[in-house]
C-alpha positions in Angstrom: 126.4 -117.2 141.6 128.4 -119.8 143.4 131.5 -121.2 141.7 131.2 -124.8 140.6 133.8 -127.1 142.3 136.3 -128.8 140.0 134.3 -132.0 139.3 137.4 -134.0 138.4 138.8 -133.2 141.9 135.6 -134.1 143.6 134.8 -137.3 141.6 134.9 -140.4 143.8 137.9 -142.6 143.0 138.4 -146.3 143.5 141.1 -147.0 146.1 143.7 -149.7 145.4 144.2 -152.6 147.9 147.6 -151.2 149.0 146.2 -147.7 149.7 142.9 -148.8 151.4 144.5 -149.8 154.8 145.8 -146.2 155.0 142.9 -144.1 153.8 140.0 -146.5 154.1 137.9 -148.2 151.4 136.7 -146.1 148.6 135.3 -144.7 146.6 136.2 -141.2 147.7 137.3 -138.0 146.1 141.0 -137.3 145.6 140.9 -134.4 148.1 139.6 -136.8 150.8 142.3 -139.4 150.0 145.0 -136.7 150.4 143.5 -135.5 153.7 143.3 -139.0 155.1 146.9 -139.7 153.9 148.2 -136.7 155.9 146.2 -137.8 158.9 147.9 -141.2 158.7 151.4 -139.6 158.3 150.9 -137.3 161.3 149.4 -140.0 163.5 152.3 -142.3 162.8 154.9 -139.5 163.0 156.3 -140.2 159.5 157.6 -136.8 158.5 161.4 -136.4 158.6 162.1 -134.2 161.6 165.0 -132.5 159.8 163.0 -131.9 156.6 159.2 -131.9 157.1 158.7 -132.1 153.3 160.0 -135.6 153.3 157.8 -138.6 154.3 159.6 -141.6 155.8 157.5 -144.6 154.7 156.5 -147.4 157.1 155.7 -150.8 155.7 152.1 -149.8 154.7 153.3 -146.6 152.8 156.2 -148.4 151.1 153.6 -150.4 149.2 152.0 -147.1 148.0 155.4 -145.5 147.3 156.6 -148.3 145.1 159.1 -149.5 147.7 160.7 -146.1 148.4 161.8 -145.6 152.0 161.6 -141.8 151.8 159.5 -139.6 149.5 159.2 -135.9 149.0 155.7 -134.6 149.7 155.4 -133.4 146.1 156.4 -136.8 144.6 153.9 -138.4 147.0 150.9 -137.1 145.2 152.1 -138.6 141.9 152.8 -142.0 143.6 149.4 -142.0 145.2 147.7 -141.2 141.9 148.8 -144.7 140.7 146.5 -146.2 143.4 143.4 -144.3 142.3 141.2 -145.1 139.4 
């Protein structure tokens, strides 16, 4: 018997106007939002070279991160959640 995926994690979420330019227009599951966010971060080389756990925000990400210039990857998830509904 296959395990049922966590439906809350797979549920398509509405993407905010600030987050859409980074991950694309929704709706999409939270897992896909996080995946696309990391693709954006790596593509634009936004990880702190000294501490890879820190994300250095460009102008687009500052809107998502509430104006923060640098965010820890664990805090990032919480900030991104505010842009999903």
